[in-house]
N, C-alpha and C positions, 0 to 999 in steps of 0.2 A: 174108145180106148186106143191109145197109141202104143205100139209095141216097141218102138225104138226112139232114141233121142233125136230131137230136131238138129239139123246141121248147125255148126257154129256155137255150140253151147260153151259158156265160160266155166260152168261147174264141171269139174273133171272127175268122174267116178273111177276110182282106182281099185276098189274092192267090190266083192259081191254085194255087201251091205250098201255101199254107196250107189251101186248100179240100181238096186231096188229103190233107194230113196229118189234117185233121179226119175225113174219110171213112174213112181208114185206121184211126183210133182207134175209130170206130163199128163197123167190120168186125171188128176184133180183139176188142172187147168182146162182140160177138154170136157169133163163130165160133171165137175163139181165135187166138193168134199163129201157131201151126203150120199152121192151115188158111187163113190169109189170104194172098192174092197181090196184089201191086201192080197187075198187069194187070187183075184182076177189079175191084179198087177203082176204077181209072180208068174202066173201061167203065160201072160202075154210076152214075157221076156225069157221064157223057157226055164224058169226056176220053180222047184217044187214048193207049193204053198207052205209046207211045214218049215221051210227055211225062214220065210218071212215071219211066221208065227214064233219062231225061236228068238228073233231079234226084237219084236214088238208085240205086246199083248193086244193092241188094237190100233185103229187108224189114227187116233189122236196121238198116241205115243210115236207113231211113225212120222206124223207131221212135225211134232216138236223136235225129233231127231234130225229131220231133213233141214229144218230152219237152222238149228244149231250147227250142223255140219257145213252147210253152204255158207253160213255167216263166217265161220272160222276160216274157211278156205278163202273167201273174198277179202277179209280183213288181213289175212296173212300176206296175200299178194300185194295188197295196198301198202302194208308196212315195208315189204321188200323194196317196192318202188321208192318209197319215202327215203329209205336208207341208201339206196343206190343212186339217187339223183344228186349229181355233183353240182350243187348250187346252195343258195341260202335256204333257211328253214321254210319260209313262206312259199318259195317257188317249189321246193320239194313237196310240200303239202298240196299244192295245186296239181302237180303231176300225179300224186297219189290219188287225189280225188278224181282226176280224169280217168285213171285206171279203174277205179271202183265203178264209176258210172258206165264205162264201156263194158265192163264185165257184167254188170246188172242188166244192161240193155240186151246182152247176148244170151240171157238166161231168164226170160220173162216168166216162165212157168214156176221156177223156184222162187223168184221174187214175189210172185202172186201169193204163194203160200205164206210168206213172211209178213206181207203188209196188208193182205186182204183176209185170208182165211185164219191166220193166227189170232187177230183180235176177236174174232167171233167165238173163240173158245172160252171167253170170259176170264176169270181170275188167273187160270193157268196160262192163258195166252198173254195176259198183261205181265205176268211174272217173267215170261220168256222175253218179252220186249225189253224189260228192264235189264235182263241178262245180256241182250244184244248191246245195249249202251255200255254196260260194264265191260264187255269184251272189247268194244271199240276203244275204250280208255286203256285197257291192258295193252293193246297193240300200239297205241300212241306213245306210251311211256318210254320204251327203248329209243324210239326215234327222237323224241324231244330231249331225252337225256344225252344222246350222242351229240346233238347240236348245241347243247348247253342252254337250251331254252327251257324255262319253267314248264312243267307238265300242267296242262289246263285242269281246272277244277272239274270233277265229274258232273257237278250240277250244271256248270256252264256248257259242258259238252252235251248234256241231255237236252237243254233248252235249244241249243244250236241245231242238233240233229233232229229233235222232235218237231221243231217249228219249220226248219228249212229242208233238210234232205228227206226226212221220213215222209212229210206231207206231200212233197213233190213226187216222190216215188209212188206213194199210195194213189195219188190222183191219176198218174199215168198208167198204173197197173189196172185200176178200175176201168179206165177208158181203153185198155188194151193198146196203149201207145208207148210202151216202154222203149221201143226202138229209137224214139226221139230223145231219150234221157241224156245222151252225151251233149245234145244241143243246150241243155240247161246248165252246163259246166260254169259259164261265167257268173250266173246268178248264185248257184250253190257255192261256188268257190268264194265269191265275195262274202256271203253270209258266214261261212266257216272261218275263212282267213281273217275277216275283220273281228270275229269273236276271239280268235287265238292271238292275232298279231297286231290288230288295229286297222283302222280304215285306210290309212295311207298305204300300208302294205297290200291290203286287199285291192285297192285301186290299181296298184302297180302290176300285180301278177294275175288277177282273176280273168283277164282276157287274153292271156298268153295261149296261143294255139298249141295243143298237145296231140300228137298222133300215137294211138295205142293199138297194139295188135291183140285182139281178143284171144283167150286161150281156146284150145280145141280139145274135145274129149279124146282120150286114148282108146276108149271102147264105146260102143253105142248100139 
């Protein structure tokens, strides 16, 4: 059981609830979901177990909340980068993907929950995966609308993410090699950008180097 967050986390817990979620992810990564108890996680970071019990009825509910919260935070930052990149739409998408991959690499424990532990929950986990894809589409819409580019069809997004990004992240998470995820940017960017903008645009931008500064937790 780890009592504090590893250095360099990209998931930034700003509330007591998010601090518990982060600690829960660290514990699951270290000990496994089956061996992780909310009460132990709470005590490890100096929080009364009754506080965690008030947030979540069990560990499954905590896992689902952790994935939802971390996903929202990651996609929000990705969308901000997309909108702030002063360039064409495909290049902005490439920069946004670089940010996402860097942030995921800096937070392997939380990513492990989403791509390894979540599917093991069965139907409820699969429903959450579908929600992640829906959320990704929600964050895409404002950016595409701003640039005047048609918003991608959700089914196309699902195929692109499911076959490209998700499977790559899952493989590296299982192998405990998520630190190498940013190195996959050219391939992942090519798959995504060719899906949204065509092969020519993907060839043009997918190998553009992008330097991203990972977020750092304000508490830990």
